[in-house]
N, C-alpha and C positions, 0 to 999 in steps of 0.2 A: 504493500500500500504506500503510495507516494505521500510525502510530507505536506501538510498544510503549513504555510509560512506567512507571517506578517513581518516585513522588514522596513525599517525607517531609514530614509536617506536624508540626512540633515543638510547636505550640500554645503555651501559656504556661509553657514549661519552659526551663531553663538560664539562668544568669547570662551576661553577655557573655563573660567569660573561658572559662566552660564551653562556650558555644556555639561560640566560635572554635576551641577544642580539638577539639570533636566534628566540626566542618566539616573541619578538617585531617585527622582520622582517616579520614573518608569519602573525602576527596580523595586521600589516600595509598593507600587501598585500591583506588580506581578506577585509579590510575596503573599498577598491575600487572595490570590486567584489560582484556579487550576485551568489555565487556558487550553483550549482544544486545538492549538496550533503552536508551532515554534515561533518565538519572537526574537527579532534581531534588531540592533541599532547600528547603522553605519555612519561613522562620525569623521570629522576632519582629522588629518594625521596628528595634529598637535594635541588632540584630545585622547588618542588611543590608550596610551599607558596610564594616564590618570583615571580614565573611565574604567579601565580594566580593574583598577584597584578598589572601586567602590560598588561594583555590581556582582551579583551571583550568577556566574556564567552557566550554572546548571539550569537556570530559568530564563536567562537573557543572553543571547548570543551577541558578540561584538565583531564588527567588521569595519574595514576601511572603504573609502569611496573610490579608490583607484590604486594602482601600483605601477611601477616602471616596467619597461620591457627589457631591462637588463638587471642582472643580479647584483652588480656592484660596478664601481669604476668612476671615471671622470665625467659624471653626468650631473653637474651642479643643479641643485634644487629638486632632484628627483628622489623618490622614496621607493625602495625595492621591496619585493615580496618577502625576502628574509627579514628586512627591517620591520615590516608590518607584522609578521609572525612573531617576532621577538617581543612585541608589546603585549602579547596575549590574545590578539585578535585571531579569529578563525574563519572569517568571511572577507570577501573583497568584491565590490561592484566593478565590473569591467564593461567597456563598450557603451556606457551611458550615452544617450542621444546628445547631451551637452558636450561630452568629450569628443564625439564624432564631429559635431557641428563646429564647435569653437576651437578645437585643438587638432583637428585633422587626423584623428586616429583612423588607421587603415586596417584592413583585415590582417595583413602581415604583422602589424604592431600588436593587434589583439591576440593573434595566435601565440606570439612570444609571451605576452602577459599571462595568458591562460596557462601555458606550460609552466611558467615560473611559479604561479599561484599554486598549481597542483603539486609541484615539487616541494613546496614549503607547507603542505597540508592546509592550505587555505581553500575554502569552498567558494568558487566563483559564482557570483550572481551576474549572468551574462545578458546584457540588454540588447534588444532588437526592436525595430519599429520603423514605420514609414512617415514621411513628412506630408504636408497637405497636398502639394503638387502631385506626389506619387499616388496618394489616395484618390484624388480627383481624376487622375489619368487612368485609374483602374489597374495600376501596376503594383498595388500594395502587396499582393501575395508573392509576386516575383521578387520584390525587394527584400521582403522578410526571409524568404527561402534562401536567397543569395547570401544574406548576412549570416545565416546559420551555417550554410555549406562552407563559405569562405573562412569563417571565423572558428569553426568547431569541428568540421568533418575530417580533419587530420587526426583526431583523437581516436584511440581504441574505444571499444564499447565499454570497457572497465573505466577508462578515464572519463568518458562522457557521462557515465552514471553518477559522477561526482559533481556535475554541473547543475545549477539552478538557472532557469531561463526567466527573463522578465520582459514581457511585451509592453512597449511604450507606443501608444498611438500619438506620435509627436504632433500630428495635425490637430489633436483635440486638447493640447496643452497650451493655454494662454492665447487661444485663437477665437474664443467665444463659441466654438463648435464643441459638441459633446458626443463622445462615443457611447452608444447604447450598450446595455447588458448583452444583447444579442450580437452586436458587432464584436464585442470582446470575446464572447464564446466562439463565434465563427472563426476568428483569427487563432484563438488558442487551439481549437480542434484542428485547424490547418497545420499549425506548428507541430502538433503531436503526430500528424500524418507524415510530415516531412521527416521527423525523427524515426518513425517506424520504417520508412522506406530505406533508411540507411542502416539502422541498428536493430530493427525488428520490433514487433509490437510490445514485447515485454519491457524492453528498455524505455520505449515511448510511454507506456502506461505508468512507469515508475519515475518519470521525470516531472518534477514540480515546475509549473509554469505560472508565474506571478503576473498580475495585472498592474501596469505602471502608469495608468492614466490618473485622472483626478478621483482618487478613492478617498471617501470621507465616511464618518460614522453613519451618515444618512443614506448612503448608497452601497455600503460594503456588503450588507447581508444579501441584497439582490444579486450583486456581482458574484459573491462566493457561492451562491446557490447554483450557479452554472457548472455543469459537470467537468469542464476542462479548465476552470479557473481555480487555481490552488492557493490563492492568497494574493497579497498585494505588496508592491514596492512603493512605499508611501513617502511623498515629499513633504509639502507644507503641513499636513495634518500630523506629521511625526514630531513637530516642534512644540506641541502642547501635549503633555502627558495624558490629559483627559481625553482629547481627541484621538490620540493614538490608541489608548485603551478601549475607546469606543469601537474602533476597527477590530482590535483583537477580540473583543467580546462578541463581534458579529459571527464568530465561528461557534459560539455556544448556543 
């Protein structure tokens, strides 16, 4: 049975004191719950080690928002997968739409990042998704399929089984357009079929696919009711403990 997961992506938000306080709030909220899903927070690099020291990682997973495509060396300003792992983090977001759009991350770059993450026992949350022009042109399935094939299909079935996927309908984020529950389900089912075509149905059925659109306490339950939506990669709503817990509680 594939895992149900709610993962927060804090992006470039919170100072270190604010981030530690937010992590404590989420940790304390989970202490009084028995969530029906795995819960993860992915925080800025500067926050990783301090946050690791204040949370119970048996109930709250910790991840980074990115890592470098090299293990070490003269790459000023980069943070490697071994560095991330050394903080106590066990997850890393890779290929987020903002990294692809603003920082020009390519399939080759992402293949290297995924390999290094896996080598360092980090679970990649690998993001895929189409922009508005691609959705309107009807090429959204082709775009997402290519992102999966080019970024991940060099992996063995055993390696791929360690990947979590997150579908981001980039066209519905900050555009005023909204992805419906059915549109989310349609794409998630398609993604699962692409995986099955490469690795077989069993691997596909055991792959967690998170929804990375605008998931909030008000719409989480309807989204999570869809058979191929296994949770959410949560942006803005992960910055308030009550909102984040509202999404976690949608699994109960």
